[in-house]
Each structure stands twice: as structure tokens, then as C-alpha cells.
C-alpha positions as CSV (number, residue, x, y, z in Angstrom):
1,X,60.0,69.4,53.7
2,X,59.9,65.7,53.2
3,X,63.2,63.9,52.6
4,X,61.6,61.2,50.6
5,X,58.6,60.9,48.3
6,X,56.6,57.7,47.7
7,X,55.0,57.7,44.3
8,X,52.5,55.4,42.7
9,X,52.6,55.0,38.9
10,X,49.3,53.8,37.5
11,X,49.8,51.9,34.3
12,X,46.4,51.1,33.1
13,X,44.1,50.3,30.2
14,X,41.7,53.1,29.3
15,X,38.1,52.6,28.2
16,X,37.6,54.6,25.0
17,X,35.7,57.9,25.6
18,X,34.1,56.6,28.8
19,X,34.9,58.9,31.7
20,X,32.6,57.2,34.2
21,X,33.9,53.7,33.6
22,X,37.5,54.9,33.7
23,X,36.9,56.7,37.0
24,X,35.3,53.5,38.4
25,X,38.2,51.4,37.3
26,X,40.8,53.8,38.7
27,X,39.0,54.0,42.0
28,X,39.3,50.2,42.4
29,X,43.0,50.3,41.3
30,X,43.9,53.0,43.8
31,X,42.0,51.2,46.6
32,X,44.4,48.3,46.2
33,X,47.4,50.5,47.1
34,X,48.2,49.5,50.7
35,X,51.4,51.6,51.2
36,X,51.3,55.2,52.3
37,X,51.7,57.2,49.1
38,X,52.5,60.9,48.7
39,X,51.7,61.2,45.0
40,X,49.6,59.1,42.5
41,X,50.3,59.6,38.8
42,X,47.8,58.7,36.1
43,X,48.2,58.6,32.3
44,X,47.4,61.3,29.8
45,X,43.7,61.7,29.1
46,X,42.9,59.1,31.7
47,X,39.2,59.5,31.4
48,X,39.0,58.9,27.7
49,X,42.1,57.7,25.9
50,X,43.8,60.0,23.4
51,X,40.7,61.2,21.6
52,X,40.4,63.9,19.0
53,X,36.7,64.2,19.8
54,X,36.8,66.7,22.7
55,X,33.1,67.5,22.6
56,X,32.3,63.8,23.5
57,X,34.2,63.8,26.8
58,X,35.1,67.4,27.7
59,X,34.4,68.5,31.3
60,X,34.7,71.8,33.1
61,X,36.8,72.6,36.1
62,X,33.7,72.0,38.2
63,X,32.9,68.6,36.5
64,X,32.6,65.1,37.8
65,X,36.3,64.1,37.3
66,X,37.6,67.1,39.2
67,X,35.2,66.2,42.1
68,X,36.4,62.6,41.9
69,X,40.1,63.7,42.0
70,X,39.5,65.9,45.0
71,X,37.7,63.0,46.8
72,X,40.5,60.5,46.0
73,X,43.2,62.9,47.0
74,X,41.5,63.5,50.4
75,X,40.8,59.9,51.1
76,X,44.3,58.7,50.1
77,X,45.9,61.7,51.7
78,X,48.0,61.9,48.6
79,X,48.3,64.3,45.7
80,X,46.8,63.1,42.4
81,X,47.9,64.1,38.9
82,X,47.0,63.2,35.3
83,X,45.5,64.9,32.3
84,X,42.0,65.0,30.9
85,X,39.9,67.0,28.3
86,X,38.8,70.3,29.8
87,X,36.6,72.9,28.2
88,X,37.4,76.4,29.4
89,X,36.1,79.7,28.0
90,X,34.8,77.9,24.9
91,X,38.2,76.2,24.1
92,X,39.3,72.6,24.6
93,X,42.6,71.8,26.4
94,X,44.6,68.6,27.2
95,X,45.0,69.8,30.8
96,X,47.0,68.2,33.5
97,X,45.6,68.6,37.0
98,X,47.7,68.5,40.1
99,X,45.3,68.0,43.0
100,X,46.6,68.3,46.6
101,X,45.1,66.4,49.5
102,X,43.9,69.7,51.0
103,X,41.8,70.5,47.9
104,X,44.2,72.9,46.2
105,X,44.3,72.5,42.4
106,X,47.0,73.6,40.0
107,X,47.1,72.8,36.3
108,X,49.2,72.7,33.1
109,X,47.9,72.9,29.6
110,X,49.9,70.7,27.1
111,X,52.2,73.0,25.2
112,X,53.2,70.7,22.3
113,X,50.0,69.4,20.7
114,X,50.6,66.3,18.7
115,X,50.2,67.5,15.1
116,X,50.7,64.0,13.6
117,X,47.3,63.1,15.1
118,X,45.7,66.5,14.5
119,X,45.7,67.4,18.2
120,X,46.5,71.0,17.2
121,X,43.2,71.2,15.4
122,X,41.1,69.9,18.3
123,X,42.8,71.4,21.3
124,X,44.3,74.8,22.2
125,X,48.0,74.7,23.2
126,X,49.2,75.9,26.5
127,X,51.7,78.7,26.8
128,X,53.1,78.4,30.4
129,X,55.0,75.8,32.3
130,X,54.1,74.8,35.9
131,X,56.3,74.2,38.9
132,X,54.4,72.5,41.7
133,X,55.8,72.9,45.3
134,X,54.7,69.8,47.1
135,X,56.0,68.7,50.5
136,X,59.2,70.7,49.8
137,X,59.7,69.1,46.4
138,X,59.7,71.1,43.2
139,X,57.8,69.1,40.5
140,X,57.5,69.9,36.8
141,X,54.7,68.0,35.2
142,X,54.5,67.7,31.4
143,X,52.4,65.7,28.8
144,X,53.4,63.1,26.3
145,X,54.6,64.9,23.1
146,X,56.4,67.5,25.3
147,X,59.0,64.8,25.9
148,X,60.4,65.4,22.4
149,X,61.3,69.0,23.2
150,X,64.1,69.3,25.7
151,X,64.2,73.1,25.9
152,X,60.6,73.0,27.3
153,X,61.8,70.7,30.1
154,X,65.0,72.5,30.7
155,X,65.8,72.7,34.4
156,X,66.2,76.4,34.9
157,X,64.0,76.3,38.1
158,X,66.2,73.7,39.9
159,X,63.2,71.3,40.1
160,X,63.6,67.9,41.7
161,X,61.2,65.8,39.7
162,X,60.1,65.8,36.1
163,X,56.8,63.9,35.3
164,X,55.4,62.9,31.9
165,X,51.9,61.5,31.6
166,X,51.3,59.9,28.2
167,X,49.4,57.9,25.6
168,X,52.6,56.9,23.8
169,X,52.0,54.1,21.2
170,X,54.0,50.8,20.9
171,X,55.2,51.7,17.4
172,X,57.4,54.5,18.8
173,X,58.1,53.2,22.3
174,X,61.9,53.1,21.9
175,X,61.9,56.9,21.6
176,X,59.9,57.1,24.9
177,X,62.4,54.9,26.7
178,X,65.4,56.8,25.4
179,X,64.0,60.3,25.9
180,X,62.8,59.7,29.5
181,X,66.3,58.6,30.5
182,X,67.9,61.5,28.7
183,X,65.6,64.0,30.4
184,X,66.7,62.7,33.8
185,X,70.4,62.8,32.9
186,X,70.5,66.3,31.3
187,X,68.4,67.9,34.0
188,X,70.0,66.1,36.9
189,X,66.5,65.4,38.3
190,X,64.3,62.4,38.9
191,X,62.2,61.7,35.8
192,X,59.0,59.6,35.9
193,X,56.9,58.6,32.9
194,X,53.5,57.0,33.1
195,X,52.0,55.5,30.0
196,X,48.8,53.5,29.3
197,X,48.4,50.0,28.0
198,X,45.9,48.3,25.7
199,X,44.2,49.3,22.4
200,X,42.4,52.6,22.0
201,X,39.4,53.4,19.8
202,X,41.6,53.9,16.8
203,X,43.1,50.5,17.3
204,X,46.5,51.9,18.3
205,X,48.4,49.6,20.7
206,X,50.0,50.9,23.9
207,X,52.6,48.8,25.9
208,X,53.2,51.0,28.9
209,X,56.9,51.2,29.6
210,X,56.1,53.4,32.6
211,X,59.4,54.1,34.4
212,X,61.3,56.1,36.9
213,X,64.9,57.3,36.6
214,X,67.3,58.9,39.0
215,X,69.6,61.9,38.3
216,X,72.2,59.6,36.8
217,X,69.7,57.9,34.5
218,X,69.5,54.7,36.5
219,X,66.2,52.9,36.4
220,X,64.5,52.7,39.8
221,X,61.4,50.5,39.1
222,X,60.6,47.0,37.9
223,X,57.3,47.8,36.2
224,X,56.4,45.1,33.6
225,X,55.6,46.1,30.1
226,X,52.1,45.7,28.6
227,X,50.3,44.9,31.8
228,X,48.0,46.9,34.0
229,X,49.9,47.5,37.2
230,X,50.8,49.9,40.0
231,X,54.5,50.7,40.3
232,X,55.7,52.2,43.6
233,X,59.0,54.1,43.7
234,X,60.6,56.1,46.6
235,X,62.6,59.2,45.7
236,X,65.3,60.6,48.0
237,X,66.1,64.3,48.2
238,X,69.7,63.6,49.4
239,X,70.4,61.7,46.1
240,X,69.7,64.9,44.2
241,X,71.8,67.1,46.5
242,X,74.7,64.6,46.5
243,X,75.1,64.4,42.8
244,X,74.4,68.0,42.0
245,X,77.0,69.2,44.4
246,X,79.5,66.5,43.4
247,X,79.1,66.9,39.6
248,X,77.8,70.4,39.2
249,X,76.6,69.9,35.6
250,X,73.6,72.3,35.9
251,X,76.0,75.2,36.7
252,X,77.3,74.9,33.1
253,X,74.0,74.9,31.4
254,X,73.4,77.2,28.4
255,X,70.8,79.9,28.8
256,X,67.9,80.2,26.3
257,X,65.0,82.6,26.1
258,X,61.7,80.7,25.4
259,X,59.4,82.4,23.0
């Protein structure tokens, strides 16, 4: 078990529907990280941007991007996570991969497909949540639109860290800021959100606002808006233990049955 976790938040522009170029750009970005990092977090659909043309960019679980993630995780001796378009058994998924330095892979398929953009027509929704056990930390990774649905993120597993990877546009960025902070407070966990920057192929603008919050909703980072950057944050297990024992809010949570 590791008492602290060093995490890199990659806030980056994404080249529209160009996996090879995005992998190349991200390789250079990650090579610039000099600190020892435990986990690197990439945005949603980091190989393509938020495309509704899955046939154009879809890969399999044996594809080039999975191989790239495995290589990067091994070389950096750090876990790597982010989502991309995966074709599996004839269906397309917005799938988040969590790749361990030792080559293990776990994944989560986005539950709440973004109907406003027609994501539900292009992609199959996931049905299960994922809790990753990494270096003694319980991590729950989710994707973009999932942020608007608090019951799906509800901390019934006593996880330590909630992660959202996203392509969340500028026009609704105030909701992103507010809900990230709320998810940290209500679940008494760290909450990290990694969002992209720049324009996509549909001319939507993204301004980042990647951030990390502690269990009290206090901001931990100083990541600038609208710029490509790598934010580094250090999370401490004793911070979680201290405030959960002192305040005990999770003991009073309601119990729901997810259907």
C-alpha cells in the first residue's frame, strides 16, 4: 500500500480522428514529465476527439493504441488511463482503459452515452462500474457525461479516488466545475477531472478546466485554463482517513438499488 499517489493530468488538444498523430503528440508530452508518477490520466477519446464516427477510428483490444498504452505504462513505470473508441463483438464502445505498469488491463464502458450529441446511436452503453485496486488505492474511473449522474458515482465501495475523463465543451464548463467539486464532497473522496482543450472537428471549443479536489472540496491544483499542460498532484491517504473518521458523513448515506 502506498500512502501517497502522484498523478499527472494531461490537458491537451486532440487532433480530430487521427489516432496516430494523437499517440505521437502524447508520447512527447509524457516524455517531458520528469517526476516519478504513479498514474497518468488522459482525456476522453484521446485518440480522436469526441467523434460520432466510430468506424473511422475504432480499434480492437489488440490494436495499436492498446499496445502503445502498454509500452508507455511500462516505460514510465506508471499506470495509464483514458478512453478511446473500441470495437468489441461487432459493437462500438466509448471504453476507458486502465493499464498497469505490469501489463494488466482493466476497462470501463461509458454508462451514460451523451444523447444530445447522438452518442447513444453510435455507441453501446456499458452496464457495470469498475473499481481499480492500484497500489492500495481504490479508484473509480468514469467518463464525461457520467458526471451529471451522482447515483452512478455513489461511494458505496469506500473508494479513495474518483476520476472523470472528458471532452466537456466551453459552453457548459460551469457545470463541469461545479459537479466535480460536488462529487468530491458528497463521496468524501478525492475527485480528479481531465478535460481536453482546443477545437474539435465539429468546431466545438474546449477550455480544459482539468482539476483535482480533496474530500472537503478544496482545489489541489493550479492548472491553467485553455492551455495544453501537464498538472501534477499528490494525494495523501491519511487525508481521507482523517476526515472520514472525524466527520463520518458516509455512514449516514442513503442506500439505493441500481437498475
